[in-house]
N, C-alpha and C positions, 0 to 999 in steps of 0.2 A: 497432505493429510493434515499436518500440523497447521500449515497456513489456512487451509479450509476450516478447521476447528476455530481457529483465531478469529476468522472473519465472521463466524456463525456467532460467537461470542459477542462481537461487537455489534452485530444485527440485533440480537436480544437486549443488549444495552440501550438501543436506539439512538438518536441524534445523527450526526452527520461527522463520522469519524475520519480521521486522517492518518497518514502513515505513522505518525509517531504514537498515535493510540494503539495500531496494530503492534509496533514495538512494546509498548507499555504491556499488553496482554501477554506477550511471548515471556516477557520478564516477570510477570505476576506468577505464572504458572499454575492456573487454575486446574482442577482435576481433569477436565475435559481435554485440556492440551497435553496434559501428563499422560493422560490414556492414549492419545494419538500419536504421542512419542515414544511410546511403548517403553517408558522409564522403569517399568517393573518395581515401581515404588521407592525408586532411588532418586533423590534431587541432584545428586551427582551426576548420574546417567542423564537425566532431563537436560541439565547444563551441557553436558558434551553434546548431545544430539541437536540441541537448538543453537550451539554457539554459531555455525556458519550462517543460519537463519538470521540471527541477531547482528551479526557482522554485515550481512548484505543489507538490511533494514537501515542499518546505522549510515552505510555508506551513501545509500538513496536519500538520505536526510541531511548529508552534509555535502560540502564541496559545490560545485556548479549546480548540480541539479537539486540540491536541498531546497530552494526556494520554489521548484517546480512540485515537489511532491509533499511538502509541509504545509499547504493551506488548502482548505476547502474550496470547491468549486460552486460557481453560481450557476451553472448551466445543468439541468437535470437530463439525465439520459433515458431515453426510450428503452425499457428492459424487454419490450416484445420484438425489438428489432437487432440485427447484427451490428457489431462494432468493428469499426476498421481504424487502425492507427498507421500512420506514415511518419518515418523519420527521413528528411531529406537533408543533403548538406544546406548550411545557410549561405544564400547568395548576398552578396552586398546589396543595401537598399538605402535610400534617403531616409527612410523611417525605420527605426528598430522595433522589432516585435519580440515578445516574449512568448514561450509554449505554455498552455495551461492545460493539465490533463482534466478530463472529464469523467470521474467515477460515482456512479450512485452508491450509496450505503449498500455494502454486501456483495457488490460486484466484485468479482475474483479474476477476470478477464483482463485484457489490455484496455488502456484508458482510450477516449476519444480525444483527440487534440484539436485545439484552436489555438488561434494565435491572436493576442490582445497587444494593443499599442500601449506602451508604459505609462 
């Protein structure tokens, strides 16, 4: 519910938000998010309720996956079709590829992955 409200806020702002923008919205604590968090008018309760979400978003933005989730994609997603994502173990190859998630603005499901040469 909180994540959905945060994505809606980003959709209303427009542009091409990335995961860091989502984290920023959670930290801003706008009224719509506070209502979704059922904070009952208490900022302390809001911070308690959103702490794990904030930690999860921070984890996705750092470490090995940070580069994958931190940048915008250049591949648009067709919103009228289903999206499938697959993760398989990396097999050694003479060419190194890096995964690139493809999320359209406002999409809340799993990303579509494509692999790009570095």
